[in-house]
C-alpha positions as CSV (number, residue, x, y, z in Angstrom):
1,M,-43.1,35.8,72.1
2,P,-43.6,36.4,68.4
3,P,-47.2,36.6,67.1
4,K,-48.7,33.5,65.5
5,G,-49.5,33.6,61.8
6,S,-53.2,33.7,61.0
7,K,-54.7,30.5,59.7
8,S,-56.2,32.3,56.7
9,K,-52.7,33.3,55.6
10,G,-51.4,29.7,55.8
11,K,-54.2,28.4,53.8
12,S,-53.7,31.0,51.2
13,T,-50.0,30.1,50.7
14,E,-50.8,26.4,50.5
15,A,-53.5,27.0,48.0
16,K,-51.1,29.1,45.9
17,S,-48.5,26.3,46.1
18,R,-51.1,23.7,44.8
19,A,-52.2,26.1,42.1
20,G,-48.6,26.5,40.8
21,E,-47.8,22.8,40.7
22,G,-49.2,22.5,37.1
23,S,-46.8,25.2,35.8
24,K,-43.7,23.3,37.2
25,K,-44.2,20.3,35.0
26,R,-41.4,19.5,32.6
27,V,-41.5,18.0,29.1
28,E,-39.6,15.0,30.3
29,D,-42.5,14.3,32.7
30,T,-44.9,14.0,29.7
31,L,-45.1,11.7,26.7
32,L,-44.3,14.5,24.3
33,M,-40.7,13.3,23.7
34,D,-39.6,10.0,22.2
35,Q,-38.6,7.9,25.1
36,T,-37.2,5.0,23.1
37,A,-34.2,3.4,24.8
38,A,-30.8,4.1,23.3
39,K,-29.6,1.6,20.7
40,A,-26.4,-0.3,20.5
41,P,-23.3,1.2,18.8
42,K,-23.9,2.1,15.2
43,L,-21.7,2.8,12.2
44,E,-22.3,6.0,10.2
45,E,-24.8,5.6,7.4
46,T,-22.1,6.1,4.7
47,I,-20.1,3.2,6.1
48,E,-23.1,1.0,6.3
49,Q,-23.9,1.7,2.7
50,L,-20.3,0.7,1.7
51,N,-20.6,-2.5,3.7
52,V,-23.8,-3.4,1.7
53,K,-21.8,-2.8,-1.5
54,N,-18.9,-4.9,-0.2
55,E,-21.2,-7.8,0.6
56,K,-22.7,-7.7,-3.0
57,I,-19.1,-7.6,-4.4
58,K,-18.2,-10.5,-2.3
59,Q,-21.1,-12.5,-3.7
60,A,-20.1,-11.6,-7.2
61,M,-16.5,-12.6,-6.8
62,L,-15.4,-15.7,-8.8
63,G,-11.9,-16.0,-7.3
64,Y,-8.2,-15.3,-7.8
65,A,-5.7,-16.2,-10.5
66,M,-2.3,-15.4,-11.8
67,F,-2.2,-13.5,-15.1
68,D,0.7,-12.2,-17.2
69,I,-0.3,-8.5,-17.4
70,L,2.6,-7.7,-19.7
71,K,2.2,-10.5,-22.2
72,F,-1.5,-9.8,-22.4
73,R,-1.3,-6.1,-21.8
74,D,-3.3,-5.4,-25.0
75,R,-6.1,-7.6,-23.8
76,L,-6.6,-5.5,-20.6
77,Q,-9.3,-2.9,-21.0
78,F,-8.7,0.1,-18.8
79,G,-10.7,3.3,-18.3
80,K,-14.2,1.9,-18.4
81,W,-14.8,2.6,-14.7
82,N,-11.5,4.2,-13.8
83,P,-10.9,7.2,-16.1
84,R,-7.5,8.0,-14.9
85,L,-4.8,8.9,-17.4
86,L,-1.3,7.4,-17.2
87,I,0.7,9.9,-15.2
88,K,4.4,9.6,-15.7
89,A,5.2,10.8,-12.2
90,Q,3.0,8.1,-10.7
91,I,4.7,5.4,-12.8
92,T,8.2,6.7,-11.8
93,S,7.1,6.7,-8.1
94,L,5.8,3.1,-8.4
95,V,9.0,1.9,-10.1
96,E,11.0,3.4,-7.3
97,L,8.9,1.6,-4.7
98,F,9.4,-1.7,-6.6
99,Q,13.1,-1.1,-6.7
100,V,13.4,-0.4,-3.0
101,N,10.7,-2.6,-1.5
102,A,10.6,-5.4,-4.1
103,V,7.5,-6.4,-6.1
104,D,4.9,-8.1,-4.0
105,Q,2.8,-9.2,-7.0
106,F,1.1,-12.2,-5.4
107,N,-0.2,-10.4,-2.3
108,P,-4.1,-10.3,-2.3
109,A,-3.9,-6.7,-1.1
110,H,-2.4,-5.8,-4.5
111,V,-4.8,-7.5,-6.8
112,I,-5.8,-6.0,-10.1
113,P,-9.6,-6.5,-10.3
114,L,-11.1,-7.8,-13.5
115,I,-14.9,-7.7,-14.2
116,V,-15.6,-10.3,-16.8
117,P,-18.2,-12.6,-18.3
118,K,-18.1,-15.8,-16.3
119,N,-18.2,-17.9,-19.5
120,L,-15.1,-16.2,-20.8
121,I,-12.9,-17.8,-18.2
122,K,-11.9,-21.5,-18.4
123,R,-13.0,-23.5,-15.3
124,G,-10.3,-24.6,-13.0
125,T,-7.9,-21.7,-13.9
126,Y,-8.9,-19.7,-10.8
127,M,-9.2,-20.4,-7.1
128,T,-12.0,-19.2,-4.8
129,E,-9.7,-18.6,-1.8
130,I,-6.0,-17.9,-1.4
131,S,-4.1,-20.6,0.4
132,N,-0.4,-20.6,1.2
133,N,-0.2,-24.3,0.5
134,T,-1.8,-24.1,-2.9
135,P,-0.2,-22.4,-6.0
136,I,-2.3,-19.7,-7.6
137,P,-3.5,-21.1,-11.0
138,V,-2.7,-19.4,-14.2
139,L,-5.8,-17.7,-15.7
140,Q,-6.9,-19.0,-19.1
141,V,-9.8,-17.9,-21.3
142,S,-12.2,-20.6,-22.5
143,N,-11.7,-22.4,-25.8
144,D,-14.8,-20.8,-27.4
145,A,-13.8,-17.2,-26.5
146,P,-14.0,-14.7,-29.4
147,T,-10.7,-13.9,-31.1
148,N,-11.0,-10.3,-29.9
149,W,-11.6,-11.1,-26.3
150,S,-10.7,-8.6,-23.6
151,L,-10.7,-8.3,-19.8
152,P,-12.1,-5.1,-18.4
153,A,-10.0,-4.0,-15.5
154,A,-11.2,-1.8,-12.7
155,G,-7.8,-0.4,-12.0
156,G,-4.1,-1.3,-12.2
157,Q,-2.8,0.5,-15.3
158,H,-0.1,2.3,-13.5
159,R,1.1,-1.0,-12.0
160,V,1.3,-2.5,-15.4
161,A,3.4,0.4,-16.8
162,A,5.6,0.4,-13.7
163,L,6.1,-3.4,-13.8
164,E,7.2,-3.1,-17.4
165,T,9.9,-0.5,-16.5
166,W,11.0,-2.4,-13.4
167,L,11.3,-5.6,-15.3
168,E,13.5,-3.9,-18.0
169,K,15.8,-2.6,-15.2
170,K,16.0,-6.0,-13.6
171,C,16.8,-7.6,-17.0
172,A,19.5,-5.0,-17.6
173,Q,21.0,-5.7,-14.2
174,L,20.9,-9.4,-14.9
175,N,22.6,-8.9,-18.2
176,E,25.5,-7.2,-16.5
177,Y,26.1,-10.3,-14.4
178,I,25.8,-12.5,-17.4
179,V,28.4,-10.5,-19.3
180,K,30.7,-10.6,-16.3
181,E,30.3,-14.3,-15.9
182,R,31.1,-15.0,-19.6
183,A,34.2,-12.8,-19.3
184,L,35.4,-14.8,-16.3
185,R,34.7,-18.1,-18.0
186,K,36.9,-17.2,-21.0
187,Q,39.9,-16.2,-18.9
188,D,43.0,-18.4,-18.6
189,P,42.9,-20.1,-15.2
190,A,46.6,-19.2,-14.8
191,N,46.0,-15.5,-15.3
192,V,42.6,-15.0,-13.7
193,D,42.4,-12.5,-10.9
194,E,41.8,-14.6,-7.7
195,A,40.2,-11.7,-5.8
196,E,37.7,-11.1,-8.7
197,L,37.0,-14.9,-8.9
198,K,36.4,-15.0,-5.1
199,Q,34.1,-12.1,-5.2
200,W,32.1,-13.8,-8.0
201,N,31.8,-17.1,-6.2
202,E,30.9,-15.6,-2.8
203,G,28.6,-12.8,-3.8
204,A,27.9,-12.0,-7.4
205,K,26.9,-15.5,-8.4
206,K,24.2,-15.6,-5.7
207,E,22.9,-12.2,-6.8
208,K,22.8,-13.4,-10.4
209,D,20.9,-16.5,-9.5
210,A,18.4,-14.5,-7.4
211,L,17.8,-12.1,-10.3
212,E,17.2,-15.0,-12.7
213,G,14.5,-16.3,-10.3
214,V,12.8,-12.9,-10.0
215,V,12.9,-12.2,-13.8
216,A,11.4,-15.6,-14.5
217,Y,8.0,-14.5,-13.3
218,E,8.0,-11.9,-16.1
219,G,4.6,-10.1,-16.0
220,A,2.8,-12.5,-13.6
221,W,0.4,-10.7,-11.2
222,I,-2.4,-11.7,-9.0
223,V,-5.9,-10.7,-10.3
224,S,-9.3,-10.9,-8.8
225,L,-12.3,-12.0,-10.9
226,F,-15.9,-10.7,-10.7
227,D,-18.9,-12.0,-12.5
228,D,-20.0,-9.0,-14.6
229,S,-23.7,-10.1,-14.6
230,M,-23.7,-9.4,-10.8
231,I,-21.8,-6.1,-11.0
232,D,-23.8,-2.9,-11.8
233,E,-22.2,0.5,-12.6
234,S,-22.3,1.5,-8.9
235,L,-20.5,-1.6,-7.7
236,A,-17.9,-1.4,-10.5
237,L,-17.1,2.2,-9.6
238,H,-16.8,1.2,-6.0
239,I,-14.3,-1.5,-6.9
240,A,-12.4,1.0,-9.1
241,R,-11.9,3.5,-6.3
242,N,-8.4,4.0,-4.7
243,E,-9.0,3.7,-1.0
244,T,-6.3,5.8,0.7
245,K,-8.4,7.9,3.1
246,H,-7.3,6.0,6.2
247,I,-3.6,5.6,5.2
248,Y,-1.0,8.0,6.7
249,M,1.6,8.8,4.1
250,E,5.0,9.2,5.8
251,S,7.3,12.0,4.8
252,L,10.7,11.4,3.3
253,M,12.4,12.4,6.5
254,E,10.2,10.0,8.4
255,G,11.1,7.3,6.0
256,L,14.8,8.0,6.5
257,I,14.4,7.9,10.3
258,Q,12.3,4.7,10.2
259,L,14.9,2.9,8.0
260,F,17.6,4.0,10.4
261,K,15.7,2.8,13.4
262,I,15.0,-0.6,11.8
263,M,18.6,-1.2,10.9
264,K,19.7,-0.1,14.3
265,A,17.2,-2.6,15.9
266,Q,18.8,-5.3,13.7
267,R,22.2,-4.5,15.1
268,S,23.3,-3.1,11.7
269,D,25.3,0.1,11.0
270,Y,26.2,2.3,8.1
271,Q,28.5,-0.3,6.7
272,Q,25.6,-2.7,6.1
273,V,23.5,-0.2,4.1
274,K,23.0,-1.4,0.5
275,L,22.3,1.0,-2.3
276,V,19.4,0.3,-4.7
277,P,20.7,-0.8,-8.1
278,Q,19.7,1.5,-11.1
279,S,17.7,3.8,-8.8
280,K,18.2,7.5,-8.3
281,G,15.0,8.4,-6.4
282,N,14.5,9.6,-2.8
283,A,14.6,6.0,-1.5
284,S,18.1,5.7,-2.9
285,R,19.0,9.0,-1.4
286,Q,17.9,7.8,2.0
287,R,20.2,4.8,1.8
288,E,23.0,7.0,0.4
289,L,22.7,9.2,3.5
290,L,22.7,6.2,5.8
291,R,25.9,4.9,4.2
292,Q,27.8,8.0,5.6
293,D,29.3,7.4,9.0
294,Y,28.8,11.1,10.1
295,V,25.1,11.0,9.2
296,W,24.7,7.7,11.1
297,D,26.4,9.2,14.1
298,M,24.3,12.3,13.9
299,L,21.0,10.3,13.7
300,S,22.2,8.1,16.6
301,Q,22.7,11.2,18.8
302,F,19.3,12.6,17.8
303,D,17.6,9.3,18.5
304,T,19.2,9.3,22.0
305,A,18.2,12.9,22.6
306,G,14.5,12.3,21.9
307,V,11.8,12.2,19.3
308,H,11.2,16.0,19.2
309,Y,14.4,16.4,17.2
310,W,13.0,14.4,14.3
311,H,10.3,17.0,13.9
312,A,12.5,20.1,14.1
313,D,12.0,22.7,11.4
314,F,15.5,22.0,9.9
315,M,14.8,18.3,9.5
316,L,13.4,18.6,5.9
317,F,14.7,15.8,3.7
318,T,15.8,17.7,0.6
319,E,17.7,20.4,2.6
320,F,19.1,17.7,4.9
321,Y,20.3,15.6,2.0
322,M,21.9,18.6,0.2
323,T,23.7,19.7,3.4
324,M,24.9,16.2,4.4
325,M,26.1,15.3,0.9
326,A,27.8,18.6,0.1
327,S,31.5,18.7,-0.3
328,Y,32.1,20.4,3.0
329,S,30.3,17.6,4.8
330,G,32.9,15.1,4.0
331,V,31.7,13.7,0.6
332,S,33.4,15.0,-2.5
């Protein structure tokens, strides 16, 4: 039978334990730390500041209007808040986009912002909200506007330059149809080429009519109007910023593949690919590639094999274009 521990020893251990209780306290057991309950989800401070600016801009907004940015180009004042120079490469790129994707000049996402004195604009020539059922009014200046009136713009000068070049190309394309139409009209009915006449009636005439409708808008573009008395320098600079930080810019090869997949989903093939008139940029090259049966077949095989092929090291657009369109690839 083991010996019993002495009482004095037991009391000593218990006393030591009580004495050490104070040293085992943690900070969380005290009121030294902030114990405030966690708050609801919160945006970063930078975004909250931007939201405050956006709300002020919303309150300063007068509305939307349609404005001929080519006819009144000299009345637009650029550079006050957006000191960008006109860069030829940017204009060329925009023209190419207009050629390929068409000009979406009345989309509110593409507005050209104008920061103007409210009394400079004639009442009733702008609308507070965009409605699909209501035409956008044509902007007019008030009758008592000074003769040297101008409209300060917080952006859009590259669009103005690109639209001018694009419109020139469309007018040249339309003129080709007009010349062809006049030549056909003057021919002797007994000697006219029936195939040429059929091609005009079934295709070219529709394209000419469509072009006439597009060109009729001339320099019309949607603009947004802001009361300059409610816009300070900080807000004007915010309006003038190009917000592209959250936009993924696809590569040329991705654009080719996306175009291929869209056409494939529409049950189209290389025979339905249409070239872009008067365009020699990369978007035209994409379509030029897709018009080749061997390129279409190759992309079809890659698409079946899996997405990893699209991102292979050799799938670089320039090299791919030069290889596929070389004489040894079947195109002279």
